[in-house]
C-alpha positions as MATLAB code, in Angstrom:
seq = 'XXXXXXXXXXXXXXXXXXXXXXXXXXXXXXXXXXXXXXXXXXXXXXXXXXXXXXXXXXXXXXXXXXXXXXXXXXXXXXXXXXXXXXXXXXXXXXXXXXXXXXXXXXXXXXXXXXXXXXXXXXXXXXXXXXXXXXXXXXXXXXXXXXXXXXXXXXXXXXXXXXXXXXXXXXXXXXXXXXXXXXXXXXXXXXXXXXXXXXXXXXXXXXXXXXXXXXXXXXXXXXXXXXXXXXXXXXXXXXXXXXXXXXXXXXXXXXXXXXXXXXXXXXXXXXXXXXXXXXXXXXXXXXXXXXXXXXXXXXXXXXX';
ca = [
      86.651  -31.716   75.730;
      90.058  -32.046   74.097;
      91.224  -35.291   72.040;
      94.790  -35.762   70.595;
      96.019  -38.133   68.177;
     100.066  -38.520   68.468;
     101.935  -40.050   65.550;
     105.681  -40.480   64.709;
     106.932  -37.214   63.457;
     103.495  -35.534   63.643;
     101.141  -34.648   65.994;
      97.648  -33.627   65.210;
      95.279  -32.559   67.635;
      91.366  -31.773   68.013;
      90.688  -29.119   70.007;
      93.777  -26.914   70.774;
      96.166  -27.096   67.687;
      97.121  -23.621   67.054;
     100.563  -24.483   67.069;
     100.471  -27.622   65.096;
     100.643  -26.063   61.386;
     103.786  -24.461   62.406;
     105.235  -27.558   64.417;
     103.860  -30.062   61.332;
     105.461  -27.823   58.388;
     108.755  -27.173   60.551;
     109.313  -30.806   61.206;
     108.698  -31.327   57.404;
     111.239  -28.984   56.416;
     113.660  -30.049   58.842;
     113.497  -33.616   57.898;
     113.991  -32.865   54.075;
     116.904  -30.598   54.976;
     118.860  -33.710   55.832;
     118.528  -34.973   52.587;
     121.653  -34.035   50.148;
     119.384  -33.409   47.194;
     117.277  -30.907   49.148;
     120.783  -29.022   50.074;
     121.844  -28.851   46.339;
     118.385  -28.023   45.260;
     118.255  -25.174   47.193;
     121.885  -24.069   46.568;
     120.816  -24.095   42.824;
     117.621  -22.439   43.275;
     119.206  -19.382   45.618;
     121.914  -18.934   43.452;
     119.322  -18.423   40.313;
     116.944  -16.290   42.206;
     119.834  -14.236   43.506;
     121.314  -13.450   40.378;
     117.740  -12.693   38.805;
     116.806  -10.643   41.747;
     120.124   -8.824   41.989;
     121.355   -9.138   38.727;
     119.820   -5.463   37.363;
     122.081   -3.704   40.123;
     125.253   -5.420   39.249;
     124.598   -4.843   35.399;
     127.899   -2.986   34.007;
     125.926   -1.132   31.389;
     122.515   -0.762   30.170;
     120.826   -3.778   28.806;
     119.070   -1.704   25.958;
     122.573    0.333   25.228;
     124.194   -0.558   21.735;
     128.053   -0.792   22.930;
     129.781   -2.943   20.629;
     129.120   -4.161   17.039;
     126.482   -7.118   16.516;
     127.672  -10.471   17.566;
     131.007   -9.177   18.964;
     133.162  -11.719   20.174;
     133.926  -11.796   24.142;
     136.478   -9.348   25.400;
     137.727   -7.672   28.543;
     135.035   -5.161   28.034;
     132.220   -7.560   27.407;
     132.929  -10.837   28.923;
     130.176  -12.852   27.120;
     130.267  -10.397   23.929;
     127.452   -8.790   22.248;
     123.987   -9.961   20.791;
     122.472   -9.359   17.395;
     121.974   -5.566   17.926;
     125.436   -5.220   19.670;
     124.013   -4.848   23.210;
     126.083   -6.053   26.062;
     124.881   -9.913   26.632;
     126.023   -9.924   30.226;
     124.028   -7.072   31.186;
     121.015   -8.187   29.124;
     121.079  -11.587   31.060;
     121.226  -10.046   34.484;
     118.515   -7.669   34.184;
     116.528  -10.625   32.057;
     115.629  -12.965   34.917;
     113.778  -10.600   36.844;
     110.822  -10.336   34.672;
     110.423  -14.381   34.279;
     110.305  -14.257   38.173;
     107.749  -11.481   38.424;
     105.628  -13.569   36.404;
     106.174  -17.174   37.378;
     106.027  -16.640   41.339;
     102.697  -14.632   41.227;
     101.165  -17.274   38.692;
     102.328  -20.344   40.618;
     101.031  -18.888   44.055;
      97.526  -17.810   42.713;
      97.225  -21.262   40.612;
      98.113  -23.313   43.395;
      96.203  -21.274   46.067;
      93.187  -21.631   44.152;
      93.504  -25.174   43.725;
      94.267  -25.813   47.039;
      91.028  -24.073   48.111;
      88.962  -25.791   45.696;
      90.633  -28.960   46.291;
      90.488  -29.220   49.994;
      86.987  -27.729   50.086;
      85.825  -30.618   47.563;
      87.092  -33.180   49.880;
      85.560  -31.783   52.992;
      81.861  -31.220   51.243;
      81.237  -34.186   49.123;
      78.306  -33.573   46.978;
      77.250  -34.151   43.301;
      78.194  -30.186   42.860;
      81.652  -30.888   43.932;
      81.707  -33.986   41.760;
      80.430  -32.310   38.525;
      83.326  -29.404   39.032;
      85.627  -31.987   39.225;
      84.385  -33.381   35.739;
      84.615  -29.819   34.360;
      88.274  -29.579   35.571;
      89.078  -32.853   33.532;
      87.861  -31.069   30.538;
      90.215  -27.935   31.378;
      93.163  -30.550   31.884;
      92.753  -31.771   27.973;
      93.804  -28.531   26.490;
      97.875  -28.180   26.852;
      98.927  -25.569   28.841;
     101.190  -23.639   26.403;
      98.405  -23.841   23.595;
      95.601  -22.495   25.980;
      98.336  -19.555   27.119;
      98.560  -18.858   23.367;
      94.896  -18.443   22.552;
      94.378  -15.794   25.551;
      97.572  -14.358   24.606;
      97.469  -13.684   20.995;
      93.855  -12.264   21.224;
      94.560   -9.943   24.163;
      98.195   -9.509   23.934;
     101.383  -10.275   26.050;
     100.255   -8.172   28.824;
     102.076   -9.431   32.156;
      98.532   -9.600   34.122;
      97.223  -11.691   31.531;
     100.248  -14.013   31.279;
     100.153  -14.301   35.328;
      96.379  -15.096   34.855;
      96.647  -17.211   32.170;
      99.730  -19.534   33.723;
      97.627  -19.667   37.002;
      94.455  -20.815   35.243;
      96.577  -23.431   33.399;
      97.647  -24.903   36.865;
      94.480  -24.417   38.813;
      92.779  -27.940   37.396;
      95.916  -29.935   38.240;
      96.579  -28.287   41.493;
      93.019  -28.836   42.596;
      92.830  -32.376   41.900;
      96.175  -33.013   43.389;
      95.437  -31.746   46.837;
      91.783  -32.894   46.520;
      93.418  -36.365   46.682;
      95.696  -35.408   49.218;
      93.033  -33.896   51.485;
      90.129  -36.844   50.831;
      92.640  -39.525   52.541;
      93.102  -36.677   55.574;
      89.439  -36.212   56.217;
      88.758  -40.104   56.601;
      91.489  -40.087   59.537;
      90.248  -40.856   63.092;
      91.556  -37.092   64.148;
      89.331  -35.466   61.862;
      86.316  -37.644   63.147;
      86.856  -37.276   66.505;
      86.795  -33.326   65.754;
      83.566  -33.823   63.959;
      82.157  -35.912   67.064;
      83.240  -33.277   69.441;
      81.245  -30.565   67.600;
      84.141  -28.455   65.887;
      83.045  -26.226   63.079;
      83.977  -27.082   60.040;
      85.920  -24.286   58.988;
      87.884  -25.135   62.064;
      88.547  -28.572   61.198;
      89.665  -27.645   57.845;
      92.415  -25.142   58.704;
      93.437  -26.758   62.194;
      93.223  -30.234   61.163;
      93.237  -30.950   57.237;
      95.333  -28.101   56.083;
      98.391  -28.811   58.411;
      98.025  -32.425   57.080;
      98.358  -31.594   53.499;
     101.413  -29.217   54.078;
     103.702  -31.571   52.348;
     101.830  -32.327   48.978;
     101.296  -28.323   48.757;
     104.722  -27.545   49.143;
     105.693  -30.430   46.494;
     102.784  -29.065   44.071;
     104.237  -25.492   44.436;
     107.623  -26.597   43.423;
     106.436  -28.467   40.637;
     104.150  -25.786   39.222;
     106.807  -23.142   39.835;
     109.126  -25.205   37.222;
     105.842  -25.802   34.741;
     105.436  -21.611   35.275;
     109.031  -20.949   34.391;
     108.584  -23.405   31.288;
     105.645  -21.845   29.918;
     106.519  -17.891   30.611;
     110.179  -18.907   28.743;
     108.534  -20.354   25.864;
     106.251  -17.606   25.474;
     109.241  -15.125   25.507;
     110.918  -17.661   22.946;
     107.681  -16.952   20.997;
     107.618  -13.360   21.184;
     104.785  -13.377   23.425;
     106.394  -12.632   26.706;
     108.015   -9.080   27.373;
     108.453   -7.208   24.315;
     111.931   -5.609   22.892;
     114.059   -4.099   23.674;
     113.667   -5.210   27.368;
     115.885   -8.044   28.258;
     113.907  -11.209   29.115;
     115.718  -14.587   29.355;
     113.121  -16.417   26.745;
     113.501  -13.242   24.318;
     116.994  -13.628   24.498;
     117.239  -17.161   23.406;
     115.050  -16.228   20.402;
     116.905  -13.356   19.186;
     120.453  -15.092   19.125;
     119.586  -18.681   18.062;
     120.872  -17.523   14.451;
     124.391  -16.974   16.026;
     124.616  -20.219   18.402;
     127.818  -21.655   16.272;
     130.067  -18.719   16.252;
     128.510  -16.624   19.094;
     126.349  -18.647   21.347;
     126.648  -16.949   24.888;
     123.442  -14.597   24.098;
     121.468  -18.229   23.686;
     123.474  -20.209   26.531;
     123.553  -18.045   29.357;
     119.512  -18.031   29.660;
     119.557  -21.294   28.799;
     121.747  -22.480   31.337;
     120.247  -20.393   34.078;
     116.730  -21.610   33.533;
     117.953  -25.482   33.402;
     119.672  -24.628   36.631;
     116.443  -23.086   38.053;
     114.174  -26.090   36.960;
     116.641  -28.767   38.500;
     117.117  -26.868   41.629;
     113.359  -26.557   42.114;
     112.611  -30.273   41.106;
     115.307  -31.333   43.514;
     113.926  -29.620   46.429;
     110.176  -30.495   45.173;
     111.390  -34.470   45.317;
     113.038  -34.124   48.851;
     109.855  -32.784   49.877;
     108.159  -35.321   48.436;
     110.213  -38.137   49.772;
     109.788  -36.600   53.408;
     106.115  -36.367   53.078;
     105.703  -40.148   52.150;
     107.729  -41.222   54.969;
     105.414  -39.157   57.159;
     102.623  -40.635   55.643;
     103.732  -44.164   56.342;
     104.567  -43.388   59.766;
     100.886  -42.171   60.006;
      99.683  -45.583   58.365;
     101.756  -47.405   60.791;
     100.760  -45.708   64.130;
];
């Protein structure tokens, strides 16, 4: 038996929906790509990501080499001058973004991934145990993310795997709550009820019917959590709990060179501008995806 519910902009079927997740996600992205804010956001995001990923290959000198006098002013040899120890600011900037991405990206994926699994499962299999788990998450939400990260890092040291785990843990409660709310609305819809009536296994309903329909909220949550990851990791680096000297790191650069902000500001301004541009770009993309997701949900309600 095969049942199908068709809605404007989205097709969800109970029975033969192997291609539907790709179709729903593709339609979401295509509709979002028409928005100017999505285009601008992607351009800004890809610019900074490309700079961080390819920067180490383009650095004119070693980021740890002492090549000039401390706080030397910009020149032809060093376009953004030198930092507080006489190292090339431009080279350190080009090499300093990669560590931020290598921690922020996996932390975001792990935190949101676990939150997605817990949230959708809680929406599908409602019980007193899932409600108790949600109340426990409320307790975790009461702790400020940076304070929680500082607590673990101070005790165990600023190790990359620990930073990833702490930031992922900080994202988990909020991501679980957001995706549970999105999935709870989907599991009450007619096409999910139809799938249950025809005897489709719960696991297949989850992957074929529920998950594709929360893909929009999932992408928005990934974007928002990624910006929070960047902020937390940069803040930890600024406080000295991120990547340790003499390794280049954008957060560490801001802290090291802040004393010269008035007369040689580039050691501080370059990483600040890069982090700000990346945050704005990701937020614009997330906002565009959120708008399109809201439109699709409105069309589904009217169908």
